[in-house]
C-alpha angles and dihedrals in degrees: 000000000000092000092048091049093049092049091049089053090051092051091049091050092049091050091051093051092047091051089052091053093046094047094045093049091048092050094049093048088199121150110274094242092053091047091050093051092059123081102275092199089071090074096045129078116253095248092067099050089106090064123097118231137167139176123228132192117237090265091055097258113147112251100173144335141193120268090241089071092059106181094344129096133209108248120244109215123207089245092055091046091051093047091048091053087061094044096255128133123232131207117204140166110223138174117237124206106277094043100276115149109218134185108222132196118197111198125177121223105224123200124174089355094302129099107249099177143348129244118204120190122183136183126194116243094216094107093046092050091045091052091049091048092052090047092053091049090052091047093049090050096045100043095068090042091048091047091051092047091047091050092049093043092044092051090049093047092045092049091049092046095046097044092090089049090053089050091051090049092052092049092044091053089057091058111096136173088265093051105040090136091079117103133200117247121257112217095200093233091121092223137123092283091057090046090052091049091050090049092050091046090052090050091049090050091052091046091049091051092047093048089048091052090048092051092048091046092050092048093047092046091050090049093049091048093046095057098062091037090054091048091048092049093046094052091049093048091051091049092052097049093080140000112282137198118258092253092053091051089049090053092049091049091047091051090047091050090051092052090045091053088049090053091049092051091048092049091049090049091051091048093049092047090050093050094046092048095047092077093225092138132243132260110280099230126140111254121192108216100198095071088044092054091048090051090051089050090057094045091047091052090054092049091049094049109124094008098091091238118131120218112206137183118231130183114340123191122178110259138158136195136189114248148070114328094200093053092047091048090053093049093050092044090054091052092048093046091052092047093052093041096054098038115095124227112289092031128113138227117207127196122197139171123206141158137229128177107304097351142082117214125205112187129194111190127180139177094225136124094302129213131268110247090237090060097048093104098033093061090073093061114107117261092005117147118181120220092259091053103032095109113103090217087092090056124209132113101251092252100102100094093037089055092046092053093045091052091048092050091046088056092050094256139095144222120243123195130201115186147146127194112270090358102086135251137257121206117193120196105204115195133172109260120242 
């Protein structure tokens, strides 16, 4: 850019000198030979005396030149001669005898539409080349210095900018599974570092909640497994203390078998809940929901036999989803079991199947004890038994609704609950339609 600018300045200066010569010669209206014999420097300003100039006749014959040229002449190239014949100026860089590089402007003097003579103005490029040489020396000296200063300044700026990140890293390394309650400090600068700290704090909060749920789940699972195992062990110990009749042994074995079946059901529930919560996906098979609802109606009727609870079928519209039929059957069975279990004699449980744009809805409604609105989300926690259902007379492990929700989520759906205390509940399994 500097070289281009300097050359543009040289060309502008040459054009200005040439215009002075042309305008002076036109004003004097002297014959060209007489004008050439005079001291041309008289018509030029003092600051251009270092420039070379010469006058040529239309045929190219020299009519006059500046003293600075001495015995040399500015060359007239064929290109410049052709351009002058058409009234155009030409800029060239030429080499004079002696090795001087000169920038030359050839400008025709036009009178009555015809070129009458040529003006050539030249300027040595020594000063331009010297300026460029000095510039390159300065650049070569400053680039290493600038690079060194940039490296030092960059290291300082980087260290200052990354110091908060290092502090966050040190504090984050001190957070362990046993101390997830710790939080990273927020500086209040409202910058990327604070945003990172807030993100990490949010992650720690979610990890703390997840670890807490895992601990509670493990403790509850151990408690649920311990109860039937203790009963099984106790009955066997009693049977072995003294000889028993065959009927008494049969009773002990029957009780042990009942507890064993309870353990098997609990293990299956835990396995199903684990698989559904792992997010590994479900088999993508088409499942028709209408036969599944009718099957649940029959199973519900069996469960309600002798309880005084009526199991009814409401509206049924054909619908299908993509998923695992066994998992969906288990989720619906859990909803029906709960509805029958917590509905008093004389009440009803109603199953229905409907559709809405993009979804299939399976609803299980009852006229049972209902759920307090504040407990609507808690009931889906594993092993949770509310006060109204805490008695083990109703049986179950407290995993039914947790399994149902996990299955719904694994299928890309959800379970909604509408309930009021002592007014019944309505659970809706909402699944994406096939």
